[in-house]
Every structure is written in structure tokens, then in C-alpha cells.
N, C-alpha and C positions, 0 to 999 in steps of 0.2 A: 768861747768854744776854739779848743785845740784841733786844728786840723789832722794832728799827727795821731791822735786819740780814735778822732772819726775813721781815719784811714787804718789802723790796725784793727777797730772793730769788725769794718768792712771785711777786709780781708782774712780775720777771721771765720765772717760768717759766709765766704765764698769759699773757704776751703772745706768748710764743713759740711755745705752744699755739695759741691761737687766729689765729695769722697763718702757722699750715700749713694751706692748704682740705683737705688729706687729712683731718686730725684733727677739723677741722671737720664735714665729711661723717659722719666715725664716730662722731661725737658726737651728732647732729642725726639724719642720713637713716639710718643703720643699722639703730638700732633700730627706726625705721619702717616700712624694708624689710623686719625680721625678723618683726616683728608680724603686716605682713600679710600675707608668705607663710605663716606659720603659719596665720592666719586664715582667709585664703583655703582654703586647702590643706583642712584641717579642720573647714569650716563656719562659721567664725566670721563672714564676709560672704556675706548674702541665703539663698538656702534650703541647710539641713544634709543635705540628701542629695541623692545623684543624680538625671539624669533618663535616660530611654531612647527610642531613636525604635523604636518596631515596626512593623515590615512585616505587613501583613494581606492575605493573599489567600483569595476568598472562591470557594467552588465551591459555597456552599449558592446554589441556584436557587429554593427554595421561597417559594411566593405564599401559602401557606396561614397561614403563621406566622413572625413576622419577629424569632426570635431571633437572628438571625446580629447584627441591629441591636442588639439588646439585648448582645449581648456585646461589641460595639465600646464602647460606651456605658459598659459597668461596666469596663473599664480603661480609658478616658479618666477614670472617677470615681476610679480610683486615683492621679491626679495626677503620679505618675513616672513616667507614659508619652506619649509623644506617636504619633499612628497615622499610617501610611501604609497608605493603599490602593492595592494592584496586583491588574493585570488578570490577572498570570499570573506565577509561581513563578521562569521564567526570569528575568525582571528583577528580580525581589525578590531572587533569591541573588545576582547582580550586585554591587546595592548592598549586601550583605550583607557579602560578601567585601572591598568597599573600606571598610569600615565607615561608610558612612552610616547603617547601621540596626544596634541591637545584638540583633534578634532579628526573625524573621519565623515568624506564625504562620497556617497552610495549614489551613482552614476546612474540612472534608469536604462534599461534597454531602448528605450523610445528616443532617447536624446539626440543623438545625431540625427533622427529621424522627423522632431520636431524642430530642430533649427533650420533644415533644410527646408521644411514645409512655411515654416517663417519668411526666409529668407524671397522665396520664394510667389508670397503674396502677403507682402509686410500690411499690404489695407485691406485683407479680408480676413479675419479669425476662425470664419466657418470653416476655412480649410486646411485650420491648422490641425497638428498633430500633440495633443496637451501631455506633459510629462513634468514630475514632482523630483525634483533633486534633495533628498534627503541629507542632513546636517545632524552627526553625532557631537554634542560638544563637551570637552571635559568640564565635569562637575565640579572638579577640585580645583579650578583654577579661574579666578573672577573676571581676569583680563581677555583670557580665550572664550566665555560665554558672551563679552563685549564685543570683542574686536575682530573676533572670528568671521561671525557672520552677516556683518555689513559690506566686506572685503571680499568676502564671495559674493555678495549679491550684487556690487559693482563689476564683478570680474564677469556674471551672466549675463550680466546690462551690455559689456563692451561686446560680449561676445554674439548678441544676436544683434548688434548694430542697432539699439537702441538709443532713438532721439526725442528730442523735447515734446515733440509731438505726438509721439507715441507712448503709452503710459501702459501699453499692455504686450505682453508676451505669450508663448505657447508654455514657458519653463517657470515652475513656481519652487521656491523652495521653504523646506519645511524642516525647522530647528525639531528633531527627533526627540531627542534627549530632554528639552526642556517642555515636550508637548507630554511626556508619559510620565515625568516628575515634576514637583512643583519647584519654580523660579528659588532658588537657595540668596537671601540676602547676601549683603557685604561682611556684617556681623558672622555668619555661618560659614562666610569662605574662610575669613581670619581666624575660627575658632579653634582649627588643630595648632595652628603656630602657637595659640597663647599658653597651651600645656610646655611649651618648649622654652617660650619667654619666659614662664613662669621659672624653671629651675636654673637660669644661666645666673642669677644673681647668687646662687650658693657657694661660687667663687668669690666673691666680697666676704661672704660671713666667715666663711672658712679663712680666708687669709688675714683677716681681722683677728679671728680666735686663735689662731696662731701665734700671731705676732703680739697679742698682747699677754700671753701666757707664757711668751719670753719675755716681754718687758717688766712684768711684777711677780718673776723669779718662779713662777708655777712649775717652767722646764725642770729647773735645777731640783727641786724638790721633789720631784717626778724623778730624776735619774738616781736620787740617793735611796728611791726604795729598791723592792727586789721586781718590780715590772721592765719585761722585758720590751724589748722595742716594736716586736711583733703585736704582742699583748697590747700597747699603748695605740699604736698604729690602726690595728683591728677594731678596738674600743671607739674610736673618734670616728672611723668610717662610718661603721653602723650607726653611732648618732646622729651625724649627718644626712644619710638615710631617712631617716623619718621626716626629717625637715620636706624634703620635696616630695614625698609619698602626701604628707599631709596636704601640699600644696597642690597638689595633682587632683586631689578629691575635691579639696576647696573650690577649685579652676573649674570640674567637673559639674562641680553644682551648681556656679553661677552661673557658667555659659548655659545649664537645662534652663535654670529658671529665664533665662533670659532669650530663649525659645531653641538652643541648639540641640535638637534631639535626633540622633542619626538613628537610622532605622538599620543597628547591626546587632548579632546575637554576645552574647556572655564571653564568648573567644575572643573577638575583639577588641573589646575592654579589657580583659586580661593582656593582652599582646600590649596593647595601648600602654598602660600601667607598667609592666613591664620595660617599655622601651625606656620610658621616661625615667625610670629609676636606673638603668642601665646608662642611658646619657648623666645623670645626675653622677656619677662614680668618676664619671670624666671630668665634672667641673670640680669635684673637690679634687681633683689631679692638679688643677690647673688654680687652685686655692693652693695647694701647696709649695706649688711653683713658683707662686707670686709671695708666699711666706717667707721663700725661700730667700730671694732676693731684697723684700722691704725689711727695714731693721725695726717698723716702726708701723702701727696698726693704722697711724694715718696716710702714710705713704703707702702700706699694702691698699687703702681704699681709693688711691688714683692709680695705682699700679695695676690695680686686678680690670680696670675697663680696656687694657689691651687685647685682653682675652676677653673681654663682656661683648664689645661695641662691634668686631664683628659676625660673633654668632650673632648678636641682635639684628642686625641688618641682613647680612645676607643668608641665614638661615631659619629665621620665623616666618610668620606671617608677612612680613615685607619683602621678603625676596621675589614673593610672586608674582611682584607688577614690577620688577626693576630691568635693567637693559640685560640684553644677552650677554656681557661680560661681566654681569654682574652675579649671575644665573649660574656661570661657568666658575667663579670665584668661590659659590656657596657651594659646591663641591668638594672643598678644603678645609670646613670646618664642621665639625659632630651635627650640629644643630640642625642641618640641611636634610641630614637622611633621617632624624626621629622626627620633621615636620613631615616631611614625604612620604614616609609610611603610617603616620596618620592621617594624613590627608586621603591617600588611597584608601584608607580602612574605612574612614567616618564619611566622606564623601563619593567617592569613588565607588564606595561598597565591594570593592576586593577581597575576595578570601584571605585569609590568613596563610594561606598556604602558596599563595602567589608570589611568581618569579621575583617581581619588584623588592616586595615586602620583603622576602629573605634576603634577597640581598641588602637591602637598608639595613636589615636586623643585625648581617654577619659585619658590616661597616661600620655600626654602632659600638658592638662590641667588640671587634679589634683596636677600634680608637680608644675606646674605653680602656682595656687593659694595657696599652703603650701610656696611654697619656696618666693614670694612676701608678703606675711601676716608677715614670720618670720622677713624679712628684714627690713618691715615698722614698724615692734613692738620693735624691738632692736634700731634701728636707733633713733624712736622715744622717747622713753625711754632714750639713752645713750646721746642723746643731749638736750631732754627735751623740743622736739620743742611742 
């Protein structure tokens, strides 16, 4: 074995490797994106625990004791809550149905009177004034339904100065939203994000298909025909739109069989499918961007994960249970807004005209147009179609 030959071959391979832009992306950017996606998702960046926006409707107008304010201050001291005070329950319920808050607390008019009666005679229940604090929890958030009520109950117990020997207080807590509707399973909480999840992988399909056409000479043959660039790109986009439509139908049929049957009308289903299709267009754009950078189909497969991973971890059903930092980061990926809109439609049963869903639809549409145009321009310029 001659070391000179081995060295020459090794140098040749290194040059070939580092002259391939997609490989450079995989070497340097993929590990960064991979670690950041996992780190931000599971608390590696910033706060490791989620935060919840809590709406408070105060019906207690008692002036003798400021127990209501003490209760609100105690919630704020938990640091995972941000408090929004509402004048009436109707306004609070609208924001809850749109996902702007994760829970609504309705403080009864006898709240301060109940605490005062308990503190005056903690050993004599016959002198207590009983009251019930109603809790409405976001039906679209599995973490909110599981985490928020126990914490609020803990705060109420501490406010009443409950001791280990005293298991009874005049203030009870009732989770109104879970009394009025059946509790949702973990699968049902995840179902809206599954529609988004399935559409994301079209990035890889588009990137592989376009690079394969370039590798096997199909693009050169197309350029010799009378087909214009606009005609070619339009045909490709229309063909790839059929794939996410079929996927959406299959995912819904599968989730329906598994028990996900939201109580919504046809307009909600129509809007949901429309949003998924618009989102798929943006993924076609990401696929074109990937195909522009990658020169081979194998490189395109790996490179596509630079766009796939952030959307999977930050914008699908995974994101709801992640840290507050990850939830903020999720607002920078298109999949977040699709999942949020579908969650509002299917789980919160928000109307299709609600402001939150309209905002989601506008963001999805604008990002789709921008990403798709960038992808078309880059691909057309790079391959001179």
C-alpha cells in the first residue's frame, strides 16, 4: 500500500465533499438545528416550564376583606401564570375558545365572605359560608387540563390556611369545562397536529423529485420543449397539491376510526382542509429551496430535515407540552399556525369567523406565498429553467 495514493484519494474525496453545498449544510448546520430543536422543545433554552395565561372574572364585590386580590396575587406568585382580569364571563369565554387564555377562573360573589367565615371559626363548619370557584380549562391543551386545576387548588388551600389536620374548607373548586363536556383523551388532544405533521414530509418528496429529475437529465429534455417555466412550475405545484389532500383525507379517516370525532359543522372541516392545503404549498416552497442547494437526491433527503425538524417539534402536537421558550419559537414556523387553527376549530369549537382563526389563516397564507415564491425564483434561477 502506497501512502501517496491513499493520501491523494483522501484529498480528492475531501475536496468533493466540501465543494458540495448540501454536504456543508449537513456537516455544520444540521447538528445545530437538531440540537436547537430538541433543546428549545424540552427546556434547554430559557425557562424549562410552560407558562399559562389565566383569565379571572371577579364577581366578589365585598369591601370588608380584600381576599380576592390576595388570591390573584398568590396566583401571580406561582410565576407560571399571567393574569388577565375580565369584566364578565362571556368575554373571558370568547378568549378561552380562541386559545388566548388557557383557563378562566370565575370568583363567586361570596368568595371573601367564605374565607372570612372560615378564618373566624376554622373548627366550626356550621358557621361557614360555602362558595364554589368555577374553573374553565382550555379543551385544546392537554397540559392546561392536567396542570392548571391542581395548582389553583393548591393556591386556594394555602389562602384558606388549610392545615394537615383540617381537610375541609368552605371553598370548593369545580372544573366547569370538564363537567359540561366529556374529558378528551391524549390522542384527541394530539389529533389536530397530526394533520400538520403528515403534510410536512412533502418537503422531502419535492426535494428528492426535483433533484432526481436534474440527475437523470429530465430537466435538460424539458428545456428543449416549448413548455414555459411558468407552465412547468404550475404543473408541478398542482401535482404535489394532490398528495397532501389525499394525506389529509387519510389522516382524518384514521383519526375518526380511532375515536376523534369533533362536534363541528361542515364549514369547520372545509376551512381545516383549506388551511392544510395552503400549508402544503409552503412546504413545496421549502422543497424547492432544498433542491436548489442539493445537487443529488441523497443530499436533498438529509438537507430537507433542516426545514422538517423545526416544524415537527415546534409547530405540531409536540409543541403544546413544551417549554415557554419553545412555544415562542414555534410562532416563527408556519406549522404552528396551522395546528393552532385546527385546535381552535376541532377542540375549542371556535367559530370559523373568530379573530384567532382569521389571524392564523392570514399568517399561513402570507408565509405560503412568500416561501413558495422564494422557492420558485431560486430554483428557476439555479437550473435556468
